[in-house]
C-alpha positions as CSV (number, residue, x, y, z in Angstrom):
1,X,27.4,52.1,123.3
2,X,29.4,49.9,125.7
3,X,31.6,51.2,128.5
4,X,34.8,50.8,126.4
5,X,33.5,53.0,123.6
6,X,32.3,55.6,126.1
7,X,35.7,55.7,127.8
8,X,37.5,56.0,124.4
9,X,35.4,58.9,123.3
10,X,35.5,60.8,126.6
11,X,37.3,64.2,126.6
12,X,40.8,64.2,128.2
13,X,40.7,64.4,132.0
14,X,42.3,67.2,134.0
15,X,45.3,65.0,134.8
16,X,45.8,64.1,131.2
17,X,45.7,67.8,130.2
18,X,48.1,68.7,132.9
19,X,50.4,65.9,131.8
20,X,50.3,67.0,128.2
21,X,51.0,70.6,129.2
22,X,54.0,69.4,131.3
23,X,55.3,67.4,128.3
24,X,54.9,70.4,126.0
25,X,56.8,72.6,128.4
26,X,59.6,70.0,128.7
27,X,59.8,69.7,125.0
28,X,60.2,73.5,124.5
29,X,62.8,73.6,127.3
30,X,64.8,70.8,125.6
31,X,64.5,72.6,122.2
32,X,65.8,75.8,123.8
33,X,68.6,73.9,125.5
34,X,69.7,72.4,122.1
35,X,69.5,75.8,120.4
36,X,71.7,77.2,123.2
37,X,74.2,74.4,122.8
38,X,74.2,74.9,119.1
39,X,74.9,78.6,119.5
40,X,77.6,77.9,122.0
41,X,79.2,75.4,119.7
42,X,79.1,77.9,116.9
43,X,80.7,80.5,119.1
44,X,83.4,78.1,120.2
45,X,84.1,77.3,116.5
46,X,84.3,81.0,115.6
47,X,86.8,81.5,118.5
48,X,88.9,78.6,117.4
49,X,88.9,79.9,113.8
50,X,90.0,83.4,115.0
51,X,92.9,82.0,117.2
52,X,94.1,79.6,114.5
53,X,93.8,82.1,111.6
54,X,95.8,84.7,113.6
55,X,98.4,82.1,114.4
56,X,98.7,81.3,110.7
57,X,98.8,85.0,109.8
58,X,101.6,85.7,112.4
59,X,103.7,82.8,111.1
60,X,103.5,84.1,107.5
61,X,104.4,87.6,108.6
62,X,107.4,86.3,110.5
63,X,108.5,84.5,107.3
64,X,108.1,87.7,105.3
65,X,110.5,89.4,107.8
66,X,112.9,86.5,107.7
67,X,113.0,86.2,103.9
68,X,115.6,88.8,103.4
69,X,118.2,86.8,105.4
70,X,117.6,83.5,103.7
71,X,120.5,82.0,101.7
72,X,120.2,82.3,98.0
73,X,120.4,78.6,97.5
74,X,117.3,78.1,99.7
75,X,115.4,81.2,98.6
76,X,113.1,79.6,96.0
77,X,112.1,76.9,98.4
78,X,111.5,79.4,101.2
79,X,109.2,81.6,98.9
80,X,107.4,78.5,97.8
81,X,106.6,77.7,101.5
82,X,105.2,81.2,102.0
83,X,102.9,80.8,99.0
84,X,101.7,77.5,100.3
85,X,101.0,79.1,103.7
86,X,98.8,81.7,102.1
87,X,97.0,78.9,100.2
88,X,96.4,77.1,103.5
89,X,95.0,80.2,105.1
90,X,92.5,80.6,102.2
91,X,91.5,76.9,102.4
92,X,91.0,77.2,106.2
93,X,88.8,80.3,105.7
94,X,86.7,78.5,103.0
95,X,86.1,75.5,105.2
96,X,85.2,77.6,108.3
97,X,82.8,80.0,106.5
98,X,79.8,78.0,107.5
99,X,79.9,79.0,111.1
100,X,81.3,82.6,110.7
101,X,79.2,85.7,110.5
102,X,79.5,87.9,107.4
103,X,81.5,90.6,109.1
104,X,84.0,87.9,110.4
105,X,84.4,86.5,106.9
106,X,84.9,90.0,105.5
107,X,87.6,90.8,108.1
108,X,89.4,87.5,107.5
109,X,89.3,88.1,103.7
110,X,90.8,91.6,104.1
111,X,93.6,90.2,106.4
112,X,94.2,87.4,103.9
113,X,94.5,89.9,101.0
114,X,96.9,92.0,103.0
115,X,99.1,89.0,103.8
116,X,99.0,87.9,100.2
117,X,100.1,91.3,99.0
118,X,103.0,91.3,101.5
119,X,104.1,87.9,100.2
120,X,103.8,89.0,96.6
121,X,105.8,92.2,97.3
122,X,108.5,90.3,99.1
123,X,108.8,87.9,96.1
124,X,109.1,90.9,93.8
125,X,111.7,92.5,96.1
126,X,113.9,89.4,96.3
127,X,113.7,88.5,92.6
128,X,117.2,88.9,91.3
129,X,117.4,91.8,88.9
130,X,119.5,91.8,85.8
131,X,122.5,94.1,86.0
132,X,123.0,96.6,83.3
133,X,126.1,98.8,82.7
134,X,128.5,100.2,80.1
135,X,131.0,97.5,79.5
136,X,134.5,97.8,78.1
137,X,135.5,96.6,74.7
138,X,136.6,93.0,74.7
139,X,140.4,92.6,74.4
140,X,140.7,88.9,73.9
141,X,138.2,86.1,74.4
142,X,140.8,84.1,76.2
143,X,141.7,86.9,78.6
144,X,138.4,86.6,80.7
145,X,139.1,86.4,84.4
146,X,137.8,83.8,86.7
147,X,135.5,86.4,88.3
148,X,133.9,87.2,84.9
149,X,133.3,83.5,84.4
150,X,131.8,83.2,87.8
151,X,129.5,86.2,87.0
152,X,128.3,84.4,83.8
153,X,127.4,81.3,85.7
154,X,125.6,83.3,88.4
155,X,123.4,85.0,85.7
156,X,122.3,81.6,84.4
157,X,121.4,80.6,88.0
158,X,119.6,83.9,88.4
159,X,117.4,83.3,85.4
160,X,116.4,79.8,86.7
161,X,115.5,81.2,90.0
162,X,113.5,84.1,88.5
163,X,111.5,81.7,86.3
164,X,110.9,79.6,89.4
165,X,109.5,82.5,91.3
166,X,107.1,83.3,88.5
167,X,106.0,79.7,88.7
168,X,105.3,80.0,92.4
169,X,102.9,82.9,91.7
170,X,101.1,80.9,89.1
171,X,100.7,78.0,91.4
172,X,98.4,80.0,93.7
173,X,95.5,79.6,91.3
174,X,94.2,76.2,90.1
175,X,91.2,76.3,87.8
176,X,90.0,78.7,85.2
177,X,89.7,82.5,85.0
178,X,89.0,85.3,82.5
179,X,87.5,83.1,79.9
180,X,84.5,83.6,77.6
181,X,82.3,81.2,75.5
182,X,84.5,78.2,76.1
183,X,84.2,74.6,77.2
184,X,86.6,74.1,80.1
185,X,87.4,70.7,81.6
186,X,89.6,69.2,84.4
187,X,90.3,65.5,84.8
188,X,89.7,63.5,88.0
189,X,93.4,63.2,88.4
190,X,93.9,67.0,88.2
191,X,91.2,67.9,90.7
192,X,91.9,65.2,93.3
193,X,91.6,66.8,96.7
194,X,92.5,70.2,95.4
195,X,90.7,73.5,95.6
196,X,89.1,74.3,92.3
197,X,88.8,78.0,91.5
198,X,86.6,79.6,88.9
199,X,86.8,83.4,88.4
200,X,85.4,85.9,85.9
201,X,83.9,83.4,83.4
202,X,81.2,84.3,80.9
203,X,79.0,81.9,79.0
204,X,81.3,79.0,79.8
205,X,80.6,75.3,80.4
206,X,82.9,73.8,83.1
207,X,83.1,70.1,83.7
208,X,85.3,68.8,86.5
209,X,84.4,65.2,87.5
210,X,86.3,63.5,90.3
211,X,87.0,64.6,93.9
212,X,88.0,68.2,94.5
213,X,88.8,69.1,98.0
214,X,87.0,72.5,98.0
215,X,85.3,74.8,95.5
216,X,85.6,78.6,95.2
217,X,83.7,80.3,92.4
218,X,83.3,84.1,91.9
219,X,82.0,86.4,89.2
220,X,80.5,83.8,86.9
221,X,77.9,84.9,84.4
222,X,75.7,82.7,82.2
223,X,77.8,79.6,83.0
224,X,77.0,75.9,83.6
225,X,79.3,74.2,86.1
226,X,79.3,70.5,86.6
227,X,81.4,69.1,89.4
228,X,81.8,65.6,90.9
229,X,81.5,64.9,94.7
230,X,83.6,67.4,96.6
231,X,85.0,66.4,100.0
232,X,84.6,69.6,101.9
233,X,83.0,73.0,101.3
234,X,81.9,75.2,98.4
235,X,82.0,79.0,98.5
236,X,80.2,80.9,95.7
237,X,79.7,84.6,95.3
238,X,78.8,87.3,92.7
239,X,77.2,84.9,90.1
240,X,74.3,85.6,87.8
241,X,72.2,83.4,85.4
242,X,74.3,80.3,86.1
243,X,73.6,76.6,86.8
244,X,75.7,74.7,89.3
245,X,75.6,70.9,89.6
246,X,77.6,69.9,92.6
247,X,77.9,67.7,95.7
248,X,79.7,68.8,98.8
249,X,79.7,68.8,102.6
250,X,78.5,72.4,103.0
251,X,77.9,75.3,100.7
252,X,77.7,79.1,101.2
253,X,76.3,81.3,98.5
254,X,76.7,85.2,98.5
255,X,75.4,87.9,96.2
256,X,74.1,85.6,93.6
257,X,71.0,86.2,91.4
258,X,68.8,84.1,89.1
259,X,70.9,81.0,89.5
260,X,70.0,77.3,89.8
261,X,71.7,74.8,92.1
262,X,71.4,71.0,91.7
263,X,72.7,70.1,95.1
264,X,73.9,67.2,97.2
265,X,74.8,68.7,100.5
266,X,75.2,66.7,103.7
267,X,75.6,69.7,106.0
268,X,74.6,73.4,106.0
269,X,73.4,75.2,102.8
270,X,73.4,78.9,103.3
271,X,72.5,81.8,101.1
272,X,73.2,85.5,101.9
273,X,72.1,88.6,99.9
274,X,70.8,86.4,97.1
275,X,67.7,86.6,94.9
276,X,65.9,84.2,92.6
277,X,67.9,81.2,93.7
278,X,66.4,77.8,92.8
279,X,67.4,74.4,94.1
280,X,66.9,70.7,93.1
281,X,68.5,67.5,94.1
282,X,71.9,66.6,92.5
283,X,71.1,64.4,89.5
284,X,74.4,64.1,87.8
285,X,75.1,60.6,86.5
286,X,78.3,59.0,85.1
287,X,80.0,55.6,85.4
288,X,82.5,56.6,88.1
289,X,80.0,58.6,90.3
290,X,79.7,55.9,93.0
291,X,83.4,55.5,93.3
292,X,83.9,59.3,93.5
293,X,81.2,59.5,96.2
294,X,83.1,56.9,98.2
295,X,86.4,58.7,97.8
296,X,84.8,62.0,98.8
297,X,83.6,60.7,102.1
298,X,80.1,62.2,101.5
299,X,77.1,60.1,102.5
300,X,75.2,59.3,99.3
301,X,71.9,58.8,101.3
302,X,72.1,62.1,103.1
303,X,71.1,65.2,101.1
304,X,69.8,68.4,102.6
305,X,69.4,70.1,99.2
306,X,66.1,71.8,100.2
307,X,67.1,72.8,103.8
308,X,68.4,76.3,102.7
309,X,69.2,78.8,105.4
310,X,68.8,82.5,104.3
311,X,70.9,84.7,106.6
312,X,69.1,87.8,105.2
313,X,65.6,86.5,106.0
314,X,64.8,86.8,109.7
315,X,61.1,86.2,109.7
316,X,60.7,82.7,111.2
317,X,57.0,82.6,110.4
318,X,57.4,82.9,106.7
319,X,59.6,81.1,104.1
320,X,62.3,83.1,102.4
321,X,61.2,84.6,99.1
322,X,64.8,84.5,97.9
323,X,64.9,80.8,97.0
324,X,62.6,78.2,95.7
325,X,62.5,74.6,94.6
326,X,62.7,73.8,90.8
327,X,59.5,72.0,89.8
328,X,60.2,68.4,88.8
329,X,58.9,68.9,85.3
330,X,61.4,71.7,84.8
331,X,64.5,70.0,86.0
332,X,67.3,69.2,83.5
333,X,69.0,65.8,83.7
334,X,71.4,65.0,80.9
335,X,74.2,67.3,81.9
336,X,77.0,65.4,80.1
337,X,75.3,64.9,76.8
């Protein structure tokens, strides 16, 4: 054995071991620093959400107080603005849910429900009511006064405004709800940058290709949901025995059992209070998919589908038993056939 081989096979010297130990300590210190910065960033994000959400809430409450003094000609437009404000609060909460704790989300949802109820009650209060009374017998058709004619015209206007108010309430929900055993579809033009809502569906198949802005699904049972690339977040809760095929920036899943997710997610993927969740990479394929990815702003080459964070599993030394990867031989592919 020559001197070179002897040197190569020699055990590390004391200096080398000290250097390695120093490097290890420095690496752990850097890791702790990054974790601390991440926690600080999350805390700052939560603080920003709280301030902004409260500002939005205060603005809506001020409008509710002001609504009674709005001129009748501007009333429908003013109520429309209040409804849109509540929708924006909901969207802001959906997009911020990734960095909020469960109790923060719960508080915000309760405040949002309260604000929505106040807006709904104010709309009901300001809806023009039909006037009923015991009228006198007509004397002559031609003897109507100008005031009576004016009253007739006002009633026609009242009906239009009342119909418009009902339209405002309906506009708060875009998607499908309370359906059973149906095939439900939305076109790319319909979902473009909008929040797609699915609620209380049983044994339904939903297809919404295109570019939704956000997704919010709740109380789905035995459903298959196929969605094109979504620009921002997805929030899913209270679902059982479902299959979701979706691409988004971040996803948060609550209280969901025995459900599969074929995911393309570029940011955080979080489950909470879930069991028997399975995941696989997004494998939807259709001619416009590449263009829809481009419009969504999602990076096609970045997919954290198997980097699931379980907020209810605190043991860092063991993997969460609440989710698993779907074996390749068991993955379904032909979703649109």
